N, C-alpha and C positions, 0 to 999 in steps of 0.2 A: 512638637506634639501640642496641638492646640486643643484646649478643653473649652467647652462651651459653658459660659457662666449662666446660671439659671436665675438667680435672684438679683434684683436691683434694690437699692436702699429703700425705695418706697414699698416694694413687695414684702420686704422683711418687716417693715413698720406696720403694714396693714394686715399681716397674717393673723388670723383668728383660729384659735384651737377650740376643739369641742370639750365641753366640761364632762368630767366623770364624777363619780361619787366622792372621790378623795381629791378632787381638783381637776387639772387638765389630764387628758389621756397621755400617759407616759410614752407609749409607742409612737404616737403622732408627733410629740415634741422631740423625741429622740431622732426620728426619721428626718424631721425638719432641720434639726441641728447638724445631723450628718451631712445633709445637702449644703448647709451653710459652710461647714468645714471644707467640703470639696470646692466650693466657690472661693474660699479664702486661699486654698492651695493653688487654685488656678491663678488668682490675682498675684500671689507670691512668685509663681513661676514666670508669669508675664512681666512682672516688675524686674526679676533677675535677668531675664532676656533683654529687656530694655536697657538695664544698667550695663550689661555686657556690650550691647551695640553702641551705647554712648562712649564707653571706654575705648572700644575699637575705633570709633570715629575720631576721638581725640588723638589716639596714636597716629592714625592716618593723617590727620591735620598737622600734627607735629612733623611727621616725615615730609609732607608736602611743603611746609615752611622751610625745612632744611634744604630741600631740593630747590626751592625758589631762591634762597640765599646763595646756593652754589651756582645756579644759573645766572643770577645777577652779577656775581663775581666774575664768572666766565665771560659774560657779555661785556663787562667793563674792560677786561683784559683784551678781548677781541677788538673793542673800539680803540684802545691804546695802540694795539698792533696795527690796526688800519690807519690810524693817524701817522704812525711811523712810516708805514709803506707809502702813504700819500706824500709825505715830506721827501722820502727817498726818490719816489717817482718824479716829483717836481725837480729835484736836484739833477736826476739823470736827464730829464727833458731839457733842462738848462744847459747841461754839458753837451748834449747832442744837438743843440739849437743850430749850430753852424752847418750841419749836414743837410744837404738838399736831397729831395726824393730821387733826383736823376743821378746822384753820385753813385759810382760803382764801388762795390766792396772787393778789395783784393787782399792778398796776404800781406802786402807791405803796409796797408792801412791798419790791418788787424794787429800787426806787430807794433806799429807806432802807438795804437790805443793801449795795448798791453803795457808798453814801456811807460806811457803817461800815467796809467793807473798805478803802476809800481812806484813811480816817482811821487805821485800824490799821496799814496799810503805812507811812504817814507816821511814826507813832510808832516802829515797828520800825526804820526807817531812821535815826531820831535817838536810838536806844539805849534806848527805853522799851518795856516790855511792857504791852499794854493790860490783861491780866489782873491785873498787879500794881497798876496805877492804879485799877482798879475795886474790888479788894479793899481798898485803902487808903481809898476813899470810904465803904465799908460800916461801917467802925469807928466 
C-alpha cells in the first residue's frame, strides 16, 4: 500500500500560517500537523518495507553462498573422479595396446582376458603389481 508523501523538508520549512487574534489559526496548524503526521507514517512504512527487503536479500545472499560452497565442493569431487577415470582409461588403453583393430573377438579370447583380470586382481590384493612382475621377466 503506497501512500503519497505530500510535504518535502523545504515545503515544511516555508509553510506560513495566517495570524489570528490569539496567534496562529489553530485549525490551520492542526490540519497541517495532521498532514505531517500522515507523511511521517508513510515514511515509517516505507522504511519498514525497505528494511524487510534488505533482510530478505541478506537471507537470499546467504543461501546463495551456501549453494555456491556446495557446488564448488561437488565440482571438486567431479574433477577428482574425472582424473581417476582418466588414469583408469589410460591404464586400460595401455593393457589393450596389443590388440589390433583387425583382431577378432571370440569366446576363447574373452575367457583368457577374464582369467588375466582375475590373476591381476589376485596379485594386487597380495601387494604385487603385474606390470612390475612382467618388466622383471623381460630383463
